[in-house]
C-alpha positions in Angstrom: -37.3 24.2 -28.4 -39.1 27.4 -27.8 -42.7 26.9 -25.9 -45.3 29.0 -24.5 -47.3 25.9 -22.5 -50.0 28.7 -21.5 -50.4 29.2 -18.1 -53.0 27.9 -15.8 -56.9 28.8 -15.1 -59.0 28.1 -13.1 -62.8 26.9 -13.1 -62.2 25.9 -16.7 -64.9 23.9 -17.5 -64.3 19.9 -18.0 -63.2 19.3 -22.0 -62.4 23.0 -22.4 -59.4 23.6 -24.3 -57.7 25.7 -21.9 -58.0 23.3 -19.4 -54.4 22.2 -17.7 -55.5 19.3 -15.8 -55.7 17.9 -19.7 -53.1 19.7 -22.1 -50.3 18.4 -18.8 -50.6 15.3 -20.7 -50.1 16.7 -23.4 -47.6 18.4 -22.7 -45.3 15.3 -21.1 -46.2 13.4 -24.2 -44.7 15.8 -26.7 -42.1 16.4 -24.9 -41.0 12.6 -24.3 -41.5 12.6 -28.1 -39.5 15.6 -29.3 -37.0 15.2 -26.7 -34.7 18.2 -26.5 -31.5 19.4 -25.1 -32.9 23.1 -24.0 -35.9 24.3 -24.1 -36.8 28.2 -22.9 -40.9 28.5 -22.1 -43.1 31.5 -21.5 -45.6 31.4 -19.2 -45.0 28.5 -16.6 -46.4 28.8 -13.2 -45.1 27.2 -10.1 -47.4 24.4 -10.2 -46.8 23.0 -13.7 -42.6 24.2 -13.4 -42.7 21.3 -10.7 -45.0 19.6 -12.3 -43.1 19.6 -15.6 -39.7 19.1 -14.0 -40.8 16.0 -13.0 -41.7 14.8 -16.1 -38.5 15.9 -17.6 -36.5 13.3 -15.3 -33.4 12.9 -12.8 -30.6 14.7 -15.5 -33.1 18.1 -16.3 -32.1 20.9 -14.7 -33.4 24.8 -14.7 -33.1 28.7 -14.2 -34.9 31.4 -13.7 -37.7 32.4 -10.7 -41.4 34.1 -11.0 -41.5 37.5 -12.6 -42.8 39.7 -9.7 -40.7 41.4 -6.9 -41.2 38.8 -4.3 -39.5 36.1 -7.2 -43.0 34.4 -7.2 -46.0 35.1 -10.4 -44.9 33.5 -14.1 -41.6 32.5 -14.7 -39.8 32.1 -18.0 -37.5 29.5 -17.4 -34.3 28.1 -19.0 -34.9 23.7 -18.8 -31.4 21.7 -20.0 -30.3 18.3 -19.9 -27.0 17.9 -17.9 -25.4 15.6 -19.1 -25.4 18.0 -22.6 -24.9 21.3 -21.3 -22.7 22.0 -18.2 -24.0 25.8 -16.8 -21.4 27.8 -15.9 -23.5 31.1 -15.0 -27.5 32.6 -15.2 -29.4 36.0 -14.3 -32.2 36.9 -14.5 -33.6 41.1 -15.3 -36.7 42.6 -16.2 -36.7 44.1 -18.9 -37.3 47.7 -18.0 -34.9 50.6 -17.1 -34.3 49.4 -14.1 -32.9 45.5 -15.0 -31.5 44.5 -11.8 -34.8 45.4 -9.5 -37.2 42.5 -9.6 -40.7 43.5 -10.8 -39.8 46.7 -12.3 -41.7 47.7 -15.3 -41.1 50.8 -17.4 -42.3 51.6 -21.4 -45.9 50.9 -21.2 -46.0 47.5 -19.9 -48.6 47.0 -17.3 -47.1 43.5 -15.6 -43.3 42.9 -15.4 -42.0 41.3 -18.3 -38.2 39.4 -17.8 -35.2 37.7 -20.0 -33.5 34.5 -18.5 -29.6 34.8 -19.9 -27.7 31.7 -18.8 -23.8 30.7 -20.1 -23.5 26.9 -20.9 -20.8 24.8 -22.3 -22.0 22.2 -24.5 -20.1 19.4 -23.4 -20.5 17.3 -26.8 -18.0 20.1 -28.0 -16.5 22.1 -25.0 -17.8 25.5 -26.8 -19.6 27.9 -25.0 -23.3 28.6 -25.6 -25.1 31.8 -24.2 -28.8 30.9 -23.8 -31.8 33.6 -23.9 -35.4 33.3 -23.6 -37.6 36.0 -22.8 -41.3 37.1 -23.6 -41.6 40.8 -24.7 -45.1 42.6 -23.4 -48.5 42.1 -25.4 -49.8 45.5 -24.6 -46.8 47.9 -25.6 -45.5 48.3 -28.7 -43.1 50.8 -26.5 -42.2 48.1 -23.9 -41.6 46.1 -27.0 -39.1 47.6 -29.1 -37.3 48.7 -26.2 -36.9 44.7 -25.2 -35.4 44.0 -27.9 -32.4 46.6 -27.9 -32.2 45.0 -24.5 -32.1 41.5 -24.9 -29.9 42.6 -28.5 -27.1 43.5 -26.3 -27.6 40.4 -23.9 -26.8 38.5 -26.6 -23.9 40.9 -28.5 -22.0 40.2 -25.3 -21.5 35.9 -26.1 -18.3 35.4 -26.1 -19.4 32.7 -28.6 -23.2 31.1 -30.0 -25.8 33.1 -28.7 -28.9 31.9 -28.8 -32.2 33.8 -29.0 -35.7 32.2 -27.6 -39.2 34.1 -27.4 -42.6 34.6 -27.4 -41.9 38.5 -28.4 -46.0 38.9 -29.3 -45.0 40.8 -32.5 -44.1 38.9 -36.0 -41.2 39.4 -38.6 -42.8 42.2 -40.4 -41.6 44.1 -36.4 -39.7 47.3 -35.8 -38.4 44.8 -32.9 -37.8 41.7 -35.4 -35.7 44.4 -37.7 -34.0 45.8 -35.0 -32.9 42.3 -34.0 -31.9 41.3 -37.2 -29.9 44.0 -38.4 -28.5 46.3 -35.8 -29.0 42.7 -33.0 -27.1 41.0 -35.8 -28.9 37.7 -34.9 -30.5 35.9 -37.5 -34.2 34.6 -37.9 -33.7 30.6 -37.9 -36.6 30.1 -39.5 -35.3 32.3 -42.9 -31.5 30.8 -42.2 -32.3 27.3 -41.5 -30.7 24.7 -44.5 -34.5 22.6 -44.5 -37.8 23.5 -42.9 -38.9 20.0 -41.4 -43.1 22.1 -41.1 -45.5 24.5 -42.9 -45.2 27.7 -41.9 -47.6 27.3 -39.3 -48.5 30.2 -37.1 -47.2 29.8 -34.0 -50.8 31.8 -31.8 -53.0 29.0 -32.9 -55.9 29.4 -30.1 -56.3 25.9 -29.8 -57.8 25.5 -33.2 -56.5 23.7 -36.6 -53.1 24.9 -37.3 -52.7 27.3 -39.9 -50.3 29.0 -42.7 -49.4 32.1 -42.8 -50.3 33.2 -39.3 -49.4 34.9 -37.1 -45.1 34.3 -36.3 -44.5 35.7 -32.8 -42.5 32.8 -31.4 -39.3 32.6 -32.5 -36.0 31.0 -31.9 -33.0 33.5 -33.1 -29.1 32.9 -33.1 -25.9 34.8 -34.1 -23.1 33.8 -36.8 -21.6 31.3 -34.7 -24.7 29.0 -34.8 -25.3 27.6 -37.6 -29.1 26.3 -38.5 -29.5 23.1 -40.0 -33.4 22.8 -39.5 -36.4 24.1 -37.5 -40.3 23.7 -37.8 -43.4 25.1 -36.1 -44.8 21.9 -33.9 -48.9 21.9 -34.3 -49.4 18.3 -33.5 -52.6 17.3 -32.0 -53.3 14.9 -30.6 -57.3 13.2 -31.3 -57.8 16.7 -32.3 -56.6 18.4 -28.3 -53.3 21.0 -28.3 -51.1 20.5 -25.5 -50.6 24.8 -25.8 -52.2 27.8 -27.8 -48.8 28.1 -28.7 -46.8 25.6 -31.1 -43.3 24.8 -30.2 -40.8 26.1 -32.3 -38.2 24.2 -32.9 -34.4 23.9 -34.3 -31.3 21.6 -35.0 -28.0 24.4 -34.2 -25.0 23.0 -34.8 -22.1 25.4 -33.4 -18.9 26.9 -34.2 -16.1 29.3 -33.4 -16.5 32.9 -33.8 -13.1 33.6 -35.9 -14.4 30.0 -37.8 -15.5 31.1 -41.5 -16.4 27.5 -42.5 -19.3 26.4 -44.0 -22.1 24.9 -42.3 -21.5 21.3 -42.9 -18.5 21.1 -40.9 -19.2 23.3 -38.4 -18.8 21.4 -35.0 -22.0 18.8 -33.2 -25.3 19.8 -32.3 -27.7 20.6 -30.0 -31.6 21.7 -30.4 
């Protein structure tokens, strides 16, 4: 699952759809219903992070720290089920000309942007998986384009399966998308899935009812070591209320060794 859960803002009026104190219970309900093995989240503030960690349960862990120079502020954590995935290593990089410098900015973005890169072993198959979670800049087109190149390079270094999740703040018609799915050798799970389980909803709704054909700015991309069994844009509402202003994107994936040329129905066990 890839999901921008929307950071909380103070002084929200009661019954405002953006009020985290109300939304957090909807988020817990959605996660309990879907039970993903791994989730890349965006716009997570520290209080939200610890609330969600408690809600996931004892076997869930997370990696990632705040995007600011002091490691504070907004997070884009990767949460994972430690009974399914064993963490091998992880790192966080700034999307900038100085990626090793926390809080660094380049390319016209006014706030720091980051990527979290985590290498796992899938305990069901023994296969390695690289997960990358990111959140591209909402303002600078140049930043999004350079970030797409950087994230694609990180994915290309994976020894086997690579999965890129993120709020990309741009659509499939954009240059970052074209680069990542052509030169970057990644594929869009929504495009290549064997089954689409939902309508092609816009992934940014702003708490409005789900809408077909709008901006699909949240993606799950995979390399050729991953087959996509099914994909969905989860526009669930609870009594008309949404847990976030973004819809979560979900996929059921199967890993295979990159040396295999087997069709998708013969690949190994799934993670979603």
